BAFI-3210 file (N, C-alpha, C; in Angstrom, 3 decimals, decimal comma, padded with zeros to 6 digits):
// residues 239
n [1|2|3|4|5|6|7|8|9|10|11|12|13|14|15|16|17|18|19|20|21|22|23|24|25|26|27|28|29|30|31|32|33|34|35|36|37|38|39|40|41|42|43|44|45|46|47|48|49|50|51|52|53|54|55|56|57|58|59|60|61|62|63|64|65|66|67|68|69|70|71|72|73|74|75|76|77|78|79|80|81|82|83|84|85|86|87|88|89|90|91|92|93|94|95|96|97|98|99|100|101|102|103|104|105|106|107|108|109|110|111|112|113|114|115|116|117|118|119|120|121|122|123|124|125|126|127|128|129|130|131|132|133|134|135|136|137|138|139|140|141|142|143|144|145|146|147|148|149|150|151|152|153|154|155|156|157|158|159|160|161|162|163|164|165|166|167|168|169|170|171|172|173|174|175|176|177|178|179|180|181|182|183|184|185|186|187|188|189|190|191|192|193|194|195|196|197|198|199|200|201|202|203|204|205|206|207|208|209|210|211|212|213|214|215|216|217|218|219|220|221|222|223|224|225|226|227|228|229|230|231|232|233|234|235|236|237|238|239]
n.u [127,392|125,067|124,922|127,010|126,220|123,670|123,895|122,683|121,431|121,423|119,120|120,092|123,242|125,950|128,945|131,045|130,216|130,273|133,011|133,975|132,978|134,388|137,029|137,056|136,560|138,892|140,728|139,798|140,069|142,827|143,816|143,060|144,280|147,032|147,646|147,204|149,085|151,504|151,444|152,026|150,044|147,878|145,888|146,649|147,705|146,972|145,015|142,914|142,099|141,173|139,030|137,252|136,870|135,640|133,177|132,221|132,021|130,097|127,905|127,633|126,970|124,491|123,165|123,117|121,412|119,007|117,095|116,005|114,557|111,791|108,826|107,672|104,768|105,472|107,270|107,959|109,402|111,316|114,120|116,246|118,059|119,490|120,729|123,334|125,074|124,526|125,548|128,263|128,789|128,353|130,396|132,700|132,398|133,196|135,887|136,755|136,310|138,284|140,510|140,672|142,393|143,046|145,210|145,722|145,361|145,453|144,177|144,068|143,703|141,179|140,650|141,522|139,634|137,334|138,014|138,064|135,371|134,206|135,285|134,037|131,413|131,884|132,699|130,286|128,765|130,047|129,784|127,042|126,578|126,519|128,301|129,051|128,448|130,161|132,657|132,784|132,622|135,021|136,948|136,398|136,971|139,713|140,690|140,020|141,570|144,198|145,178|143,739|144,732|146,983|146,181|146,560|149,094|149,079|146,882|145,735|145,310|143,697|145,788|146,615|147,983|149,356|150,669|152,966|154,144|156,717|156,219|156,094|153,927|150,607|151,275|150,504|151,611|151,362|150,909|150,473|152,081|154,253|153,143|151,516|152,919|153,386|150,955|149,366|147,150|146,517|144,978|144,227|144,359|144,833|146,338|148,994|150,945|153,830|155,454|157,998|157,836|157,491|155,556|153,249|151,775|149,188|148,437|146,288|147,163|146,394|146,542|146,781|148,095|150,096|152,189|152,472|154,648|156,836|155,667|154,994|157,538|158,549|156,844|157,356|160,063|159,922|158,412|160,055|162,264|161,386|160,139|160,186|159,837|157,960|156,662|155,508|153,144|151,664|148,282|146,461|144,694|145,047|145,249]
n.v [149,770|151,160|152,372|151,250|148,667|148,730|150,552|153,059|156,409|157,679|159,594|161,009|160,965|159,458|160,686|158,933|157,612|159,705|160,263|157,891|158,078|160,332|159,407|157,207|158,585|160,145|158,068|156,962|159,185|159,556|157,127|157,128|159,529|159,017|157,377|159,199|161,109|159,743|159,574|162,132|164,075|167,026|167,138|165,826|163,923|165,478|167,194|165,530|164,382|166,636|167,488|165,270|165,235|167,703|167,300|165,229|166,437|168,370|166,740|165,461|167,662|168,258|165,954|166,282|168,397|167,421|166,968|169,454|169,930|171,090|173,148|175,301|176,708|179,252|180,200|181,419|180,211|177,245|175,137|173,697|171,033|169,577|171,310|171,734|169,445|169,656|172,157|171,657|169,848|171,558|173,449|171,839|171,283|173,682|173,670|171,369|172,199|174,148|172,548|171,313|171,709|173,093|172,910|173,837|171,084|169,364|168,054|168,284|167,072|165,948|163,429|164,051|166,003|164,406|162,598|164,228|164,983|162,464|161,707|163,572|162,629|160,196|161,153|162,303|160,000|158,634|160,652|160,702|158,339|156,054|153,652|151,154|151,523|153,694|152,509|150,359|151,841|153,298|151,249|150,233|152,525|152,813|150,537|151,114|153,407|152,585|149,595|149,037|150,968|149,985|148,740|150,412|149,929|147,733|147,795|148,439|151,558|154,341|156,731|160,179|162,815|165,961|166,974|168,952|169,860|171,214|172,558|173,324|175,853|174,835|172,198|169,571|167,006|163,418|161,228|158,557|156,394|156,476|156,263|154,016|151,487|151,844|151,628|153,889|156,653|159,550|162,721|165,437|168,789|171,655|174,333|176,579|179,445|178,692|178,760|179,529|181,206|180,014|178,087|175,503|172,232|170,974|168,118|165,685|162,956|159,538|156,556|153,144|151,966|150,517|151,654|154,979|156,773|155,378|154,577|157,071|158,185|156,445|156,977|159,708|159,572|158,096|159,830|162,085|161,252|161,335|163,772|167,369|168,141|170,387|170,601|168,631|167,310|165,728|164,738|164,456|163,206|163,655|162,717]
n.w [146,915|145,102|142,530|141,139|140,748|139,582|137,553|137,592|138,255|141,343|143,370|145,556|145,791|147,608|149,299|148,955|146,656|144,808|144,869|143,765|141,144|140,208|140,421|138,627|136,295|136,033|135,658|133,250|131,481|131,728|130,718|127,984|127,351|127,724|125,539|123,459|124,132|123,751|121,013|120,291|120,008|120,070|122,099|124,912|127,777|130,159|129,097|128,175|130,572|131,974|130,344|130,445|133,215|133,687|132,433|134,030|136,613|136,036|135,514|137,960|139,516|138,355|139,138|141,926|142,087|141,379|143,281|143,677|141,486|139,588|139,873|142,281|144,013|144,688|142,851|139,559|137,580|136,695|137,481|135,061|135,223|133,405|131,754|132,517|131,725|128,962|128,376|128,759|126,648|124,487|124,894|124,575|121,930|120,711|121,475|120,144|117,509|117,317|117,425|114,988|112,062|108,857|106,244|103,216|101,233|103,310|106,304|109,770|113,151|113,393|114,596|117,148|117,951|117,907|119,908|122,216|122,309|122,674|125,175|126,743|126,747|128,035|130,538|131,330|131,588|133,748|135,685|135,981|137,208|135,667|135,697|134,575|131,860|131,220|131,734|129,899|127,509|127,648|127,449|124,888|123,344|123,848|122,590|119,946|119,445|119,933|119,571|117,119|115,487|114,343|112,077|109,966|109,020|107,381|105,739|102,483|101,263|099,637|098,252|097,811|095,805|094,786|091,760|089,980|086,861|084,897|081,709|078,178|076,788|076,128|075,814|077,155|079,169|078,772|081,234|081,460|080,524|082,233|084,809|084,797|085,253|087,960|089,087|089,322|088,918|086,974|087,071|085,143|086,233|086,057|084,087|084,046|085,247|087,263|090,535|089,871|087,766|085,343|082,956|083,797|084,282|086,304|088,171|089,689|091,579|092,132|093,992|095,199|098,226|100,876|102,383|102,533|102,283|101,064|098,631|097,530|097,174|095,223|093,075|092,651|091,930|089,538|087,877|087,865|086,445|083,871|083,406|084,026|087,147|089,027|091,441|094,209|096,294|099,090|099,631|102,380|105,286|108,627|112,132]
ca.u [127,309|123,981|125,155|127,944|125,541|122,490|124,224|121,643|121,821|120,590|118,691|120,994|124,472|126,811|130,255|131,870|129,773|130,803|134,459|134,180|132,726|135,500|138,233|136,938|136,682|140,311|141,379|139,404|140,727|144,267|144,103|142,990|145,259|148,380|147,802|147,320|150,353|152,563|151,402|152,415|148,892|147,665|145,137|147,397|147,327|146,252|143,841|141,825|141,593|140,407|137,769|136,383|136,552|134,670|131,873|131,811|131,606|128,840|126,837|127,449|126,222|123,103|122,622|122,853|120,316|117,765|116,094|115,401|113,871|110,356|108,397|106,742|103,760|106,037|108,220|107,403|110,248|111,896|115,489|116,472|119,385|120,187|121,479|124,748|125,791|124,378|126,505|129,593|128,883|128,490|131,738|133,683|132,263|134,057|137,279|137,031|136,422|139,589|141,565|140,722|143,093|143,141|146,308|145,640|144,625|145,691|143,356|144,582|142,968|139,825|140,587|141,663|138,333|136,409|138,411|137,592|133,914|133,894|135,608|132,988|130,294|132,315|132,623|128,869|128,321|130,551|129,191|125,649|126,478|126,488|129,669|129,273|128,451|131,387|133,804|132,780|132,931|136,445|137,697|136,213|137,698|141,151|140,973|139,931|142,652|145,536|145,435|143,193|145,520|147,993|145,638|147,079|150,384|148,951|145,744|145,957|144,387|143,916|146,642|146,455|149,059|149,288|151,916|153,101|155,234|157,045|156,029|155,795|152,514|149,731|151,875|150,206|152,191|150,564|151,671|150,018|153,171|155,127|152,437|150,826|153,650|153,321|149,544|148,941|146,330|146,672|143,851|144,668|143,604|144,932|147,567|149,248|152,288|154,278|156,131|159,269|157,580|157,337|154,244|153,253|150,512|148,916|147,701|145,995|147,552|145,723|147,039|146,531|149,362|150,160|153,142|152,351|155,936|157,606|154,997|155,117|158,911|158,697|156,134|158,097|161,286|159,578|157,998|161,201|163,171|160,830|159,655|160,740|158,860|158,010|156,145|154,848|152,684|150,688|146,987|146,139|143,942|145,692|144,543]
ca.v [150,915|150,852|152,824|150,348|147,420|148,948|151,510|154,079|157,648|157,863|160,968|161,612|160,149|159,656|161,226|157,840|157,374|160,805|160,063|156,801|158,608|161,206|158,581|156,457|159,549|160,460|156,889|156,868|160,264|159,308|155,993|157,610|160,601|158,458|156,943|160,396|161,759|158,981|159,880|163,523|164,874|168,246|166,782|164,747|163,329|166,396|167,750|164,550|164,248|167,835|167,490|164,254|165,630|168,799|166,701|164,456|167,356|168,985|165,757|165,291|168,834|168,064|164,903|166,839|169,362|166,750|167,098|170,792|170,058|171,322|174,525|175,426|177,747|180,577|180,543|181,469|179,400|176,062|174,870|172,541|170,599|168,991|172,350|171,624|168,594|170,176|173,252|171,069|169,328|172,705|174,008|170,939|171,448|174,801|173,224|170,459|172,978|174,799|171,542|170,899|172,684|172,750|173,575|173,398|169,832|168,517|168,380|167,655|167,291|165,383|162,397|164,741|166,592|163,317|162,036|165,140|164,861|161,162|161,723|164,337|161,713|159,245|161,876|162,425|158,679|158,413|161,650|160,354|157,064|154,929|153,145|150,078|152,119|154,458|151,608|149,663|152,825|153,603|150,104|150,199|153,658|152,526|149,547|151,792|154,371|152,007|148,390|149,102|151,903|149,207|148,318|151,306|149,466|146,676|148,026|149,237|152,687|155,261|157,880|161,263|163,799|166,982|167,005|170,063|169,575|172,282|172,141|174,449|176,200|173,991|170,875|168,842|165,659|162,236|160,513|157,163|155,443|156,488|155,919|152,720|150,437|152,131|151,507|155,236|157,326|161,003|163,514|166,802|169,778|173,015|174,718|177,986|179,761|178,099|179,706|179,948|182,063|179,197|177,463|174,116|171,509|170,425|166,855|164,988|161,558|158,623|155,194|152,322|151,531|150,353|152,639|156,178|157,420|154,615|154,626|158,434|158,361|155,692|157,706|160,940|159,208|157,713|161,001|163,003|160,745|161,587|165,142|168,394|168,292|171,685|170,464|167,357|167,401|164,719|165,141|163,454|163,606|163,059|162,949]
ca.w [146,005|144,196|141,168|140,493|140,416|138,759|136,496|137,650|138,917|142,537|143,578|146,539|145,845|148,777|148,965|148,430|145,296|143,997|144,760|142,809|139,802|139,825|140,255|137,381|135,204|135,892|135,089|131,841|130,754|131,699|129,840|126,601|127,195|127,578|124,148|122,619|124,470|123,095|119,591|120,068|119,596|120,859|123,305|125,543|129,059|131,040|128,428|128,160|131,943|132,325|129,594|131,040|134,592|133,624|132,142|135,202|137,671|135,622|135,679|139,405|139,962|137,931|139,983|143,249|141,990|140,987|144,353|143,601|140,194|139,674|140,147|143,405|143,827|144,952|141,798|138,207|136,694|137,302|137,065|134,197|135,626|132,262|131,047|132,871|130,763|127,604|128,241|128,605|125,282|123,588|125,065|123,973|120,484|120,326|121,618|119,042|116,278|117,303|117,255|113,593|111,226|107,450|105,545|101,833|101,072|104,484|107,464|110,982|114,384|113,384|115,630|118,433|118,277|118,207|121,197|123,265|122,379|123,248|126,597|127,404|126,957|129,070|131,801|131,691|132,049|135,107|136,573|136,217|137,899|134,729|135,807|133,610|130,521|131,047|131,703|128,604|126,478|127,726|126,925|123,432|122,768|123,902|121,540|118,654|119,286|120,053|118,766|115,771|114,681|113,628|110,787|108,931|108,522|106,375|104,859|101,271|101,236|098,519|098,536|096,850|095,775|093,739|090,981|089,043|085,925|083,965|080,320|077,288|076,700|075,302|075,617|078,383|079,066|079,059|082,258|081,566|080,318|083,412|086,033|084,720|085,989|089,394|089,463|089,725|087,915|087,000|086,588|084,850|086,989|085,515|083,401|084,295|085,738|088,525|091,410|089,279|086,623|084,142|082,844|084,238|084,354|087,632|088,129|090,938|091,480|093,055|093,933|096,381|098,810|102,323|102,911|101,704|102,041|100,083|097,330|097,010|096,687|093,982|092,017|092,365|091,219|088,172|087,116|087,746|085,406|082,538|083,259|084,909|088,191|089,714|092,788|094,553|097,689|099,458|100,144|103,396|106,474|109,786|113,383]
c.u [126,251|124,278|126,089|127,253|124,385|122,729|123,168|122,155|120,915|120,258|119,608|122,250|125,281|128,155|131,180|131,498|130,313|132,308|134,792|133,993|133,906|136,766|138,191|137,054|138,143|141,060|141,067|140,087|142,221|144,643|144,093|144,048|146,678|148,642|147,966|148,634|151,518|152,608|151,755|151,272|148,661|146,938|145,787|146,827|146,483|144,970|142,662|141,235|140,715|139,059|136,787|135,947|135,534|133,270|131,340|131,290|130,272|127,676|126,574|126,647|124,750|122,416|122,244|121,670|119,001|116,673|115,404|114,617|112,371|110,050|107,380|105,766|104,334|107,034|107,529|108,184|110,736|113,291|115,549|117,903|120,166|120,917|122,973|125,492|125,670|125,336|127,920|129,784|129,057|129,887|132,811|133,588|133,123|135,530|137,657|137,157|137,765|140,737|141,723|141,328|143,138|144,240|146,326|144,759|144,782|144,861|143,871|143,649|141,590|139,675|140,719|140,331|137,325|136,719|137,923|136,078|133,511|134,165|134,614|131,790|130,632|132,246|131,194|128,321|128,760|129,918|127,749|125,459|126,395|127,905|129,971|129,364|129,737|132,618|133,907|133,152|134,414|137,288|137,601|136,994|139,201|141,544|140,967|141,134|144,042|145,730|144,942|143,959|146,591|147,486|146,178|148,365|150,258|147,729|146,166|144,888|144,696|144,738|146,465|147,639|148,810|150,650|151,878|154,329|155,443|156,875|155,749|154,297|151,786|150,351|151,728|150,739|151,175|151,372|151,337|151,170|154,080|154,418|151,764|151,596|153,606|151,894|149,001|148,179|146,455|145,445|144,332|143,756|143,635|146,265|147,781|150,647|152,581|154,967|157,436|159,069|157,458|155,926|154,337|151,860|150,380|148,035|147,384|146,295|146,807|146,278|146,726|147,872|149,224|151,018|153,070|153,680|156,730|156,976|155,105|156,517|159,130|158,022|156,883|159,376|160,985|159,196|159,185|162,179|162,680|160,418|160,344|159,686|159,048|157,512|155,439|154,445|151,601|149,402|146,565|145,343|144,552|144,901|145,151]
c.v [150,635|151,221|151,892|149,083|147,632|149,905|152,613|155,301|157,864|159,332|161,703|160,748|160,468|160,210|160,139|157,511|158,453|160,654|158,955|157,282|159,456|160,386|157,807|157,371|159,908|159,285|156,771|157,939|160,063|158,179|156,408|158,682|160,103|158,015|158,138|161,119|161,068|159,267|161,319|164,422|166,038|167,948|165,566|164,336|164,274|166,930|166,792|164,362|165,438|167,872|166,495|164,654|166,761|168,253|165,937|165,379|168,011|168,019|165,476|166,458|168,724|167,013|165,452|167,795|168,718|166,918|168,453|170,985|170,241|172,766|174,521|176,568|179,143|181,017|180,498|180,574|178,180|175,834|173,617|172,066|170,004|170,044|172,278|170,711|169,080|171,334|172,745|170,543|170,454|173,306|173,150|171,002|172,588|174,410|172,299|171,180|173,694|173,826|171,100|172,014|172,179|173,587|173,066|172,167|168,916|168,998|167,601|167,942|166,684|164,340|163,017|165,346|165,505|162,692|162,910|165,050|163,545|161,139|162,575|163,456|160,686|159,901|162,055|161,095|158,424|159,394|161,358|159,020|155,857|154,339|152,094|150,637|152,887|153,586|150,889|150,628|153,168|152,482|150,043|151,325|153,405|151,523|150,211|152,693|153,735|150,754|148,489|150,067|151,166|148,678|149,173|150,783|148,376|146,804|148,854|150,322|153,570|156,457|158,909|162,223|164,779|167,099|168,172|169,802|170,787|171,762|173,374|174,674|175,282|172,632|170,082|167,415|164,564|161,341|159,025|156,181|155,350|155,926|154,549|151,616|150,610|152,036|152,826|155,875|158,838|161,672|164,947|167,802|171,156|173,214|176,201|178,214|179,090|179,160|180,230|180,824|181,324|178,612|176,000|173,543|170,875|169,185|166,411|163,514|160,739|157,218|154,476|151,814|151,356|151,447|153,891|156,822|156,699|154,697|156,016|158,690|157,642|156,408|158,977|160,643|158,860|158,898|161,942|162,543|161,057|163,041|166,061|168,718|169,630|171,575|169,135|167,442|166,361|165,387|164,073|164,090|162,906|163,407|164,046]
c.w [144,957|142,757|140,425|140,025|139,450|137,600|136,419|138,388|140,123|142,729|144,539|146,656|147,091|148,320|148,436|146,990|144,354|143,802|143,767|141,378|139,316|139,566|138,950|136,169|134,957|135,264|133,599|130,997|130,651|130,766|128,375|126,362|127,038|126,152|123,221|122,869|123,779|121,605|119,267|119,629|120,555|122,164|123,943|126,881|129,904|130,410|128,471|129,564|132,303|131,609|130,203|132,443|134,623|133,348|133,348|136,307|137,321|135,820|137,150|139,973|139,578|138,790|141,364|143,244|141,579|142,040|144,342|142,317|140,392|140,024|141,278|143,132|143,994|143,877|140,433|137,238|137,447|136,736|136,206|134,440|134,458|131,436|131,371|131,895|129,332|127,354|128,057|127,189|124,269|123,674|124,429|122,451|119,969|120,419|120,469|117,719|116,177|117,098|115,812|112,759|109,793|106,812|104,103|101,715|102,272|105,663|108,668|112,152|114,434|114,496|117,021|118,872|118,652|119,563|122,347|123,428|123,035|124,752|127,383|127,714|128,039|130,446|132,270|132,193|133,483|136,087|136,898|136,899|136,985|134,627|134,743|132,197|130,254|130,945|130,365|127,480|126,470|127,140|125,403|122,764|122,766|122,820|120,162|118,416|119,292|119,208|117,326|114,876|113,878|112,296|109,651|108,303|107,469|105,478|103,647|101,200|100,037|098,991|097,435|096,945|094,639|093,066|090,008|088,183|085,031|082,543|079,476|077,199|075,722|074,998|076,919|078,269|079,403|080,001|082,331|081,462|081,538|084,638|085,997|085,433|087,507|089,932|090,008|088,576|088,097|086,402|086,388|085,539|086,327|084,816|083,619|084,817|087,073|089,361|090,842|088,056|085,313|084,115|083,244|084,295|085,732|087,490|089,555|090,733|092,524|092,869|095,237|096,910|100,306|102,950|102,047|101,373|100,946|098,705|096,712|096,472|095,364|092,814|091,639|091,586|089,769|087,315|086,879|086,673|084,008|082,323|084,267|085,975|088,921|091,159|092,970|096,017|097,924|099,926|101,135|104,504|107,662|111,031|114,213]
res [m|p|s|l|l|t|d|a|m|p|l|t|p|s|w|s|d|i|a|l|r|i|a|l|t|v|i|a|g|g|l|i|g|l|d|r|e|r|g|g|h|a|a|g|f|r|t|t|i|l|v|a|l|a|a|c|i|a|m|v|q|a|n|l|l|l|s|t|y|g|k|t|l|s|f|f|t|q|m|d|v|l|r|f|p|l|g|i|l|t|g|v|g|f|i|g|g|g|a|i|l|r|r|g|d|m|m|t|g|v|t|t|a|a|t|l|w|f|l|t|v|v|g|l|c|f|g|g|g|q|i|v|t|g|t|v|a|t|i|v|a|f|i|v|l|s|p|l|k|r|l|d|t|w|l|r|c|e|r|k|a|t|l|v|i|h|c|p|e|a|d|i|p|n|l|s|a|v|l|r|p|l|e|c|h|a|l|f|i|s|f|g|p|t|g|e|g|r|t|g|a|t|f|e|l|r|w|m|a|k|d|p|d|a|s|a|r|a|i|l|k|g|v|s|e|a|y|d|v|a|g|f|s|m|q|s|t|t|s]
***
């Protein structure tokens, strides 16, 4: 199998070579898809396989049409076979854009969109006969999405939250005394009516922590003991 050894795209691939490309694409899409499926993400096992397979088939089609590339004397135009993979990349861009959702200060689907885009490129690699490149890319992506994700459990990252406190008009509370022991900083945002018809002050909270849930509960408990809290919401970006 020349393509397996040279990582090149032959002008006339054999059926066994095409079958190998498709099989490796399904394996790559399934490997990444299983990890996403276990995490409960929108783009799971079947979606990742279909995206990668679509890119692979488009590249195989372009490969098969390479022999027809060029303009003869009897034609005014010529076929650009690279439009097939470029069209796939454009289509996946729309799918990825639909996967990204923003709800207030929370954004979801960024990693899902990036995964679909990456699998499209992997499918193009396998479809074009770049077996080694596609295999290495799949292994690296699996490491990034699975083992490296465990870094989140021990890395201290900046966390953000929006805090609303009920308070009389023109009496903005100073949260430094409450938040300093918790290593949290408050930035005053606005003052106005809350959902309950009372006036309140809105703050943006920032702190460094490994566990966002435990640290947020500790901060909310400390603030609630000193002030009348009207609202508390985390600002985060998830995949």
